[in-house]
C-alpha positions as CSV (number, residue, x, y, z in Angstrom):
1,X,18.5,64.0,12.8
2,X,15.8,66.3,12.5
3,X,15.2,65.8,8.9
4,X,16.1,62.0,9.4
5,X,12.8,61.9,11.9
6,X,11.0,63.9,9.4
7,X,11.4,61.7,6.6
8,X,10.9,58.5,8.4
9,X,7.2,60.1,9.5
10,X,6.6,61.1,5.8
11,X,7.1,57.4,5.0
12,X,4.9,56.4,7.5
13,X,2.0,58.7,6.7
14,X,2.7,57.8,2.7
15,X,2.4,54.0,3.5
16,X,-0.9,54.5,5.7
17,X,-2.5,56.5,2.8
18,X,-1.2,54.1,0.2
19,X,-2.9,51.3,1.9
20,X,-6.1,52.9,2.6
21,X,-6.2,54.2,-1.4
22,X,-5.8,50.6,-1.8
23,X,-9.0,50.1,0.2
24,X,-6.9,46.8,1.6
25,X,-9.9,44.7,2.7
26,X,-10.8,44.9,6.7
27,X,-11.6,41.2,7.6
28,X,-12.5,42.1,11.2
29,X,-16.2,42.5,10.0
30,X,-16.3,39.6,7.9
31,X,-15.3,37.3,10.6
32,X,-17.9,39.0,13.3
33,X,-20.1,38.4,10.8
34,X,-20.1,35.3,9.8
35,X,-18.3,33.5,12.7
36,X,-21.7,32.7,14.8
37,X,-22.4,30.3,11.9
38,X,-19.4,28.1,11.8
39,X,-19.3,25.2,14.1
40,X,-16.7,22.8,15.7
41,X,-18.2,19.1,15.2
42,X,-16.7,16.0,17.2
43,X,-17.3,12.4,16.1
44,X,-17.4,10.0,18.8
45,X,-17.1,5.9,17.9
46,X,-17.9,4.0,20.3
47,X,-14.7,1.8,21.4
48,X,-17.1,-1.8,21.4
49,X,-17.6,-1.4,17.9
50,X,-14.0,-0.5,17.0
51,X,-11.3,-2.6,14.8
52,X,-7.7,-2.2,14.9
53,X,-6.9,0.8,12.3
54,X,-3.7,-0.4,9.9
55,X,-4.0,2.6,7.7
56,X,-1.6,4.7,7.6
57,X,-1.4,8.4,6.7
58,X,-0.1,9.1,3.0
59,X,2.9,11.1,2.9
60,X,1.9,13.4,0.5
61,X,-2.0,14.2,1.2
62,X,-3.8,15.0,4.5
63,X,-7.3,15.2,5.5
64,X,-8.2,17.2,8.2
65,X,-9.0,15.9,11.8
66,X,-8.8,18.3,14.6
67,X,-8.2,15.6,16.9
68,X,-6.3,12.4,16.5
69,X,-8.0,9.2,16.6
70,X,-7.3,7.2,20.0
71,X,-5.7,3.7,20.7
72,X,-7.4,0.3,20.2
73,X,-10.1,-0.4,22.9
74,X,-10.5,3.1,23.6
75,X,-13.6,5.3,21.8
76,X,-12.2,6.9,18.8
77,X,-12.7,10.8,18.7
78,X,-12.3,12.8,15.9
79,X,-13.5,16.4,14.9
80,X,-13.3,19.0,12.5
81,X,-15.7,22.3,10.9
82,X,-19.2,22.7,9.4
83,X,-21.3,25.4,8.9
84,X,-25.0,26.6,9.1
85,X,-26.8,26.9,5.9
86,X,-30.5,27.4,7.5
87,X,-31.8,29.1,10.6
88,X,-33.1,25.6,11.4
89,X,-30.3,23.9,11.7
90,X,-29.1,22.5,8.7
91,X,-24.8,22.1,8.7
92,X,-22.3,21.1,5.8
93,X,-19.4,19.3,6.5
94,X,-16.9,17.1,5.1
95,X,-17.8,12.9,4.9
96,X,-14.3,12.2,6.4
97,X,-14.6,14.2,9.7
98,X,-17.5,12.1,10.7
99,X,-17.2,8.9,8.9
100,X,-18.1,6.3,11.4
101,X,-19.6,8.4,13.9
102,X,-21.7,6.8,16.6
103,X,-22.5,10.3,18.3
104,X,-22.0,13.9,16.6
105,X,-21.6,16.9,19.1
106,X,-22.0,20.4,17.2
107,X,-20.3,23.5,19.1
108,X,-21.8,26.9,18.2
109,X,-19.6,30.3,19.1
110,X,-21.8,31.0,22.1
111,X,-20.4,27.3,23.5
112,X,-24.0,25.7,22.6
113,X,-23.8,22.6,22.1
114,X,-26.3,20.1,20.0
115,X,-26.3,16.4,19.1
116,X,-26.6,16.1,15.7
117,X,-28.6,13.9,13.6
118,X,-26.7,12.4,10.2
119,X,-29.2,13.5,7.2
120,X,-26.8,12.0,4.4
121,X,-23.4,11.5,3.1
122,X,-21.6,11.3,-0.3
123,X,-18.7,9.7,-0.7
124,X,-17.4,10.9,-4.3
125,X,-17.8,14.7,-2.8
126,X,-16.5,14.3,0.7
127,X,-19.6,15.8,1.4
128,X,-21.9,15.4,4.3
129,X,-25.6,16.8,6.2
130,X,-26.3,17.4,9.5
131,X,-29.4,18.5,11.4
132,X,-29.4,20.1,14.7
133,X,-32.5,21.0,16.6
134,X,-33.0,25.0,16.5
135,X,-34.7,28.2,16.0
136,X,-33.0,31.0,14.1
137,X,-29.9,30.3,14.1
138,X,-26.9,32.4,12.9
139,X,-26.7,30.9,8.9
140,X,-24.1,31.8,6.1
141,X,-25.3,33.2,2.6
142,X,-24.5,30.7,-0.2
143,X,-22.5,32.4,-2.9
144,X,-21.4,30.7,-6.0
145,X,-17.7,29.3,-6.3
146,X,-18.1,30.2,-10.4
147,X,-18.3,33.9,-9.4
148,X,-14.4,33.4,-7.9
149,X,-11.8,35.2,-9.7
150,X,-8.3,34.3,-9.4
151,X,-6.4,36.7,-7.3
152,X,-9.5,37.2,-5.4
153,X,-9.3,37.2,-1.2
154,X,-10.9,35.0,0.7
155,X,-11.0,33.8,4.4
156,X,-11.6,30.0,5.9
157,X,-13.0,29.8,9.6
158,X,-12.1,26.7,11.3
159,X,-10.9,24.5,14.5
160,X,-6.9,23.8,12.8
161,X,-5.5,21.5,15.7
162,X,-8.1,21.8,17.6
163,X,-8.1,25.8,18.4
164,X,-11.5,26.7,17.7
165,X,-13.1,29.4,15.6
166,X,-9.7,30.1,14.2
167,X,-9.5,33.2,11.2
168,X,-6.7,32.9,8.4
169,X,-7.3,34.8,5.4
170,X,-5.8,34.0,1.6
171,X,-6.1,34.5,-1.9
172,X,-8.0,32.0,-5.0
173,X,-5.0,30.4,-6.5
174,X,-6.2,28.6,-9.2
175,X,-10.2,26.6,-10.0
176,X,-10.5,23.3,-11.8
177,X,-8.0,21.2,-9.8
178,X,-8.5,17.7,-10.2
179,X,-7.2,15.8,-7.3
180,X,-6.5,11.9,-7.6
181,X,-8.8,10.3,-9.0
182,X,-11.9,12.2,-7.7
183,X,-13.3,13.9,-11.7
184,X,-16.3,15.0,-10.4
185,X,-15.3,18.0,-7.8
186,X,-13.0,21.3,-9.6
187,X,-11.6,21.7,-6.5
188,X,-10.8,25.8,-5.5
189,X,-6.9,26.3,-4.9
190,X,-6.1,29.1,-2.6
191,X,-3.2,30.0,-0.4
192,X,-5.7,30.3,2.8
193,X,-3.5,28.8,5.6
194,X,-5.6,25.5,6.6
195,X,-4.4,22.6,9.1
196,X,-6.2,19.4,10.6
197,X,-9.2,20.6,11.8
198,X,-10.2,22.9,9.2
199,X,-11.9,20.4,7.3
200,X,-15.4,20.7,7.1
201,X,-15.2,24.3,7.6
202,X,-16.2,27.5,5.0
203,X,-14.4,29.3,2.7
204,X,-16.0,32.9,2.4
205,X,-15.3,35.3,0.1
206,X,-15.5,39.7,0.9
207,X,-19.1,39.3,0.3
208,X,-19.6,37.3,3.7
209,X,-20.8,34.1,1.3
210,X,-19.7,30.8,1.7
211,X,-18.1,29.6,-1.9
212,X,-16.6,26.2,-0.7
213,X,-15.9,23.9,1.5
214,X,-12.0,23.4,3.0
215,X,-11.5,19.6,2.7
216,X,-7.8,18.9,2.0
217,X,-3.9,20.2,1.2
218,X,-0.9,18.7,-0.1
219,X,1.8,17.9,2.7
220,X,5.1,16.5,2.9
221,X,4.9,17.4,6.4
222,X,0.7,16.8,7.3
223,X,1.1,20.8,8.2
224,X,0.1,23.5,5.7
225,X,2.6,24.6,3.2
226,X,0.8,27.1,1.0
227,X,-1.5,24.6,-1.1
228,X,-5.3,24.2,0.1
229,X,-8.6,22.8,-1.8
230,X,-11.9,23.5,-1.2
231,X,-15.0,21.7,-2.6
232,X,-16.9,24.7,-4.7
233,X,-20.1,25.4,-2.8
234,X,-22.1,24.9,-6.0
235,X,-21.1,21.2,-5.8
236,X,-21.9,20.7,-2.0
237,X,-25.6,22.5,-2.4
238,X,-26.4,20.2,-5.7
239,X,-25.2,17.1,-3.4
240,X,-26.9,18.2,0.0
241,X,-30.4,19.2,-2.2
242,X,-30.2,15.2,-3.6
243,X,-29.1,13.6,0.1
244,X,-32.3,15.2,1.3
245,X,-34.5,14.7,-1.3
246,X,-33.5,11.0,-2.5
247,X,-30.9,9.7,0.6
248,X,-28.4,9.2,-2.1
249,X,-26.9,11.4,-4.9
250,X,-27.2,10.7,-8.7
251,X,-25.0,11.8,-11.5
252,X,-25.0,12.2,-15.1
253,X,-22.9,10.0,-17.6
254,X,-22.0,10.9,-20.7
255,X,-20.5,8.0,-22.1
256,X,-16.6,9.0,-23.2
257,X,-12.6,8.1,-22.5
258,X,-11.4,11.6,-22.8
259,X,-7.8,13.0,-23.2
260,X,-5.7,16.6,-23.1
261,X,-5.2,18.3,-26.7
262,X,-1.5,19.1,-26.5
263,X,-0.3,21.4,-29.7
264,X,0.6,18.9,-32.1
265,X,-3.0,17.3,-31.6
266,X,-4.2,20.8,-32.1
267,X,-1.4,21.0,-35.1
268,X,-2.9,17.7,-36.6
269,X,-6.4,18.5,-35.8
270,X,-6.5,22.4,-37.3
271,X,-7.3,24.1,-34.3
272,X,-6.4,27.2,-33.7
273,X,-5.2,26.6,-30.0
274,X,-4.8,23.4,-27.9
275,X,-8.5,23.5,-26.1
276,X,-11.7,20.8,-25.3
277,X,-11.0,17.4,-24.2
278,X,-10.2,14.6,-27.0
279,X,-12.7,11.5,-27.4
280,X,-10.2,8.8,-27.2
281,X,-13.2,6.2,-26.4
282,X,-17.0,6.0,-26.8
283,X,-18.5,3.3,-24.6
284,X,-20.8,0.9,-26.2
285,X,-24.9,2.2,-26.2
286,X,-23.8,5.2,-24.2
287,X,-25.5,8.7,-24.5
288,X,-22.5,10.1,-26.2
289,X,-22.5,7.3,-28.7
290,X,-26.6,8.2,-29.0
291,X,-25.6,11.7,-29.6
292,X,-23.5,10.6,-32.2
293,X,-20.0,11.4,-30.8
294,X,-17.3,10.1,-32.1
295,X,-13.7,9.2,-31.7
296,X,-11.6,11.9,-32.7
297,X,-13.8,14.7,-31.8
298,X,-12.8,17.3,-29.0
299,X,-15.1,18.8,-26.7
300,X,-15.2,22.5,-26.5
301,X,-18.7,23.4,-25.3
302,X,-20.9,21.4,-22.7
303,X,-24.0,22.9,-22.0
304,X,-23.2,26.3,-22.8
305,X,-19.8,25.9,-20.7
306,X,-16.7,26.0,-22.3
307,X,-14.1,23.1,-22.0
308,X,-11.0,24.0,-21.7
309,X,-8.7,21.0,-21.0
310,X,-10.1,17.3,-20.1
311,X,-10.7,17.8,-16.8
312,X,-12.9,20.4,-17.6
313,X,-15.7,18.0,-18.4
314,X,-16.1,15.2,-15.9
315,X,-17.3,17.8,-13.2
316,X,-20.0,19.8,-15.5
317,X,-21.3,16.3,-16.7
318,X,-21.5,15.0,-13.8
319,X,-23.6,17.7,-11.7
320,X,-26.5,17.4,-14.6
321,X,-29.1,14.8,-13.2
322,X,-29.5,11.8,-15.8
323,X,-32.3,12.3,-17.6
324,X,-31.6,15.3,-18.7
325,X,-30.9,16.6,-22.4
326,X,-27.6,18.7,-22.7
327,X,-26.0,20.4,-25.3
328,X,-22.6,20.0,-26.9
329,X,-20.1,21.4,-28.9
330,X,-17.2,19.4,-31.4
331,X,-14.9,19.7,-33.2
332,X,-14.6,17.5,-35.8
333,X,-13.1,18.1,-39.6
334,X,-12.0,21.8,-39.4
335,X,-15.2,22.7,-37.7
336,X,-17.3,22.9,-34.7
337,X,-20.7,20.6,-35.1
338,X,-23.6,21.0,-32.4
339,X,-25.1,17.7,-31.2
340,X,-27.5,17.1,-28.4
341,X,-27.5,14.3,-25.5
342,X,-29.4,12.5,-23.5
343,X,-27.6,11.8,-20.1
344,X,-27.4,8.5,-18.8
345,X,-26.8,7.9,-14.7
346,X,-23.6,7.5,-13.6
347,X,-24.6,4.3,-11.8
348,X,-26.0,2.8,-14.7
349,X,-22.5,2.3,-15.6
350,X,-22.7,-0.2,-12.7
351,X,-26.1,-1.8,-13.3
352,X,-26.7,-5.0,-15.0
353,X,-25.4,-5.4,-18.5
354,X,-26.4,-8.6,-19.8
355,X,-28.9,-11.8,-19.0
356,X,-26.3,-12.8,-16.0
357,X,-26.3,-9.4,-14.2
358,X,-22.8,-9.0,-15.2
359,X,-21.5,-5.5,-13.9
360,X,-20.2,-3.0,-16.1
361,X,-16.8,-2.0,-13.2
362,X,-15.9,-4.2,-10.3
363,X,-14.2,-2.4,-7.5
364,X,-13.4,-5.5,-5.3
365,X,-10.9,-3.4,-2.8
366,X,-7.6,-5.4,-4.3
367,X,-5.5,-2.2,-5.2
368,X,-7.1,-1.7,-8.7
369,X,-10.5,-1.8,-10.6
370,X,-11.5,-3.7,-13.6
371,X,-14.5,-3.1,-16.0
372,X,-16.0,-5.4,-18.8
373,X,-14.4,-5.1,-22.2
374,X,-15.5,-2.6,-24.3
375,X,-15.6,-3.2,-28.6
376,X,-12.6,-1.2,-28.9
377,X,-10.9,-3.1,-26.0
378,X,-11.6,-5.9,-28.1
379,X,-10.0,-4.6,-31.1
380,X,-7.2,-3.0,-29.8
381,X,-6.0,-5.8,-27.3
382,X,-7.5,-9.0,-29.6
383,X,-8.9,-10.3,-26.7
384,X,-12.5,-11.7,-26.8
385,X,-12.8,-12.3,-23.1
386,X,-11.2,-11.6,-19.8
387,X,-11.8,-8.2,-17.7
388,X,-9.8,-4.5,-18.7
389,X,-7.8,-3.3,-15.9
390,X,-9.4,0.4,-15.3
391,X,-7.5,2.1,-12.3
392,X,-5.0,1.1,-10.3
393,X,-5.2,2.8,-6.5
394,X,-2.1,0.7,-4.5
395,X,1.7,0.9,-4.6
396,X,1.6,-2.5,-4.2
397,X,-0.4,-3.1,-7.4
398,X,2.1,-0.9,-9.1
399,X,5.2,-2.4,-7.8
400,X,3.8,-5.5,-9.3
401,X,3.8,-3.8,-13.0
402,X,0.3,-4.0,-13.7
403,X,-0.5,-1.6,-15.8
404,X,-4.1,0.0,-16.9
405,X,-5.2,-1.4,-19.7
406,X,-3.9,-4.8,-19.3
407,X,-6.6,-7.5,-19.8
408,X,-7.2,-10.2,-17.0
409,X,-7.1,-13.5,-18.2
410,X,-7.2,-15.6,-15.4
411,X,-7.3,-15.4,-11.9
412,X,-5.3,-18.2,-9.8
413,X,-6.4,-21.2,-12.0
414,X,-9.5,-19.9,-13.2
415,X,-10.2,-19.0,-16.9
416,X,-11.6,-15.5,-16.8
417,X,-14.7,-15.0,-19.4
418,X,-16.5,-12.3,-17.6
419,X,-16.8,-9.7,-14.8
420,X,-18.9,-12.0,-12.9
421,X,-16.1,-14.5,-13.5
422,X,-13.5,-12.1,-11.9
423,X,-16.1,-11.6,-9.4
424,X,-16.1,-15.3,-8.2
425,X,-12.3,-15.6,-8.5
426,X,-11.7,-13.0,-6.1
427,X,-14.4,-14.1,-3.7
428,X,-12.5,-17.2,-3.5
429,X,-9.4,-16.3,-2.4
430,X,-8.4,-15.6,0.8
431,X,-7.9,-12.0,1.5
432,X,-4.3,-12.7,3.1
433,X,-3.4,-14.8,-0.3
434,X,-1.1,-13.6,-2.6
435,X,-3.2,-12.9,-6.3
436,X,-1.7,-14.7,-9.0
437,X,-2.6,-13.0,-12.4
438,X,-2.9,-14.0,-16.2
439,X,-3.0,-11.1,-18.4
440,X,-2.5,-9.9,-22.0
441,X,-0.1,-6.7,-21.0
442,X,1.8,-5.5,-24.4
443,X,2.1,-7.7,-27.2
444,X,1.7,-10.8,-25.3
445,X,0.9,-12.7,-22.4
446,X,2.6,-12.2,-18.7
447,X,2.1,-13.6,-14.9
448,X,1.5,-11.2,-12.1
449,X,1.7,-11.6,-8.7
450,X,0.8,-9.0,-6.3
451,X,1.2,-9.8,-2.7
452,X,-1.5,-8.3,-0.3
């Protein structure tokens, strides 16, 4: 028996020594240093302004709200987290935490409360900037997500399920993730436990630097399942600076359609390994066309940053300000060719495109988006008039079998020559009436009815 006890004691000492030798991180000091700069946010929407909320949560994707919305005819209250990045009270959080709020209350770790001013918000990145009136406030040091390594320890602080100032930890699982239709945010994936209410809180490295803003999870139940996503702090700071300076966010636009390079395509092109973003469309008059980018090129580098996949390109383009000259490397005819492009603004693709001030793209809130026909679209479809479906966002539209790439020729009984016709036709239809579309989809025309 004495031998067994002695052996158990030796094993305990051995495990303790092993842990010390591995220098496992001590999150105690990290939480003490960074916790005071993390805030709890409560956003209130007055009942007088409320409208019935008919939106149902997606079973796959849950935004984080620490306090659920209240029934109609009562004040709607939602909440989340945020963190201070300047001693005079500048705060970063997620836009969805404060969206539609009439009053925003920020509570610090020491229980002080402030009413916050909304400086600006950006829907595309889900970032909001708040300001509270204070001096010498605790703040977080801003790091860089570019320096993160896969497997690196990170920590989150927030208010999951309304439990304020909760600390969780994990590791970085992946970088550069794309979620849904969002192309311009290369999300950080981690296994840090995150739940509703953590949204807007910081993801912190072992140096005590904020490297991301905890934003969303993928879940079948609404609870944490080991997959959490954060907006890189580099993206958030860029957005915040623009909101403070200009009141809005501008993003660079190259003007290409891109796809992945698989092994078969790499073999065909003569690439040693599959990499880069394969150009399958160049928009007329775009920065890409002016730079000499051609369909069939593979973009392998943008402004000195290697492009490993299709998903790698949009974030590095979007973070560059319009009218900036950038360098590119494209793989063409077995060789790497260097090009220079002057980026246009992403909004330029939504500005007047002809004498009728026709928009280049329309998202009419009807479950899908359309754009004007490019020369490539006309050549591919054989159609010279109409609008092309560029994105589908609602299940009802998918069930009606409308497809991306279809050319809409008629809405109801109105022929569609351009985007202006399409917008007028949509505006003339009652929002509860079905959409009856005549489309060129595949080899022939078809009528599609979308119930709403």
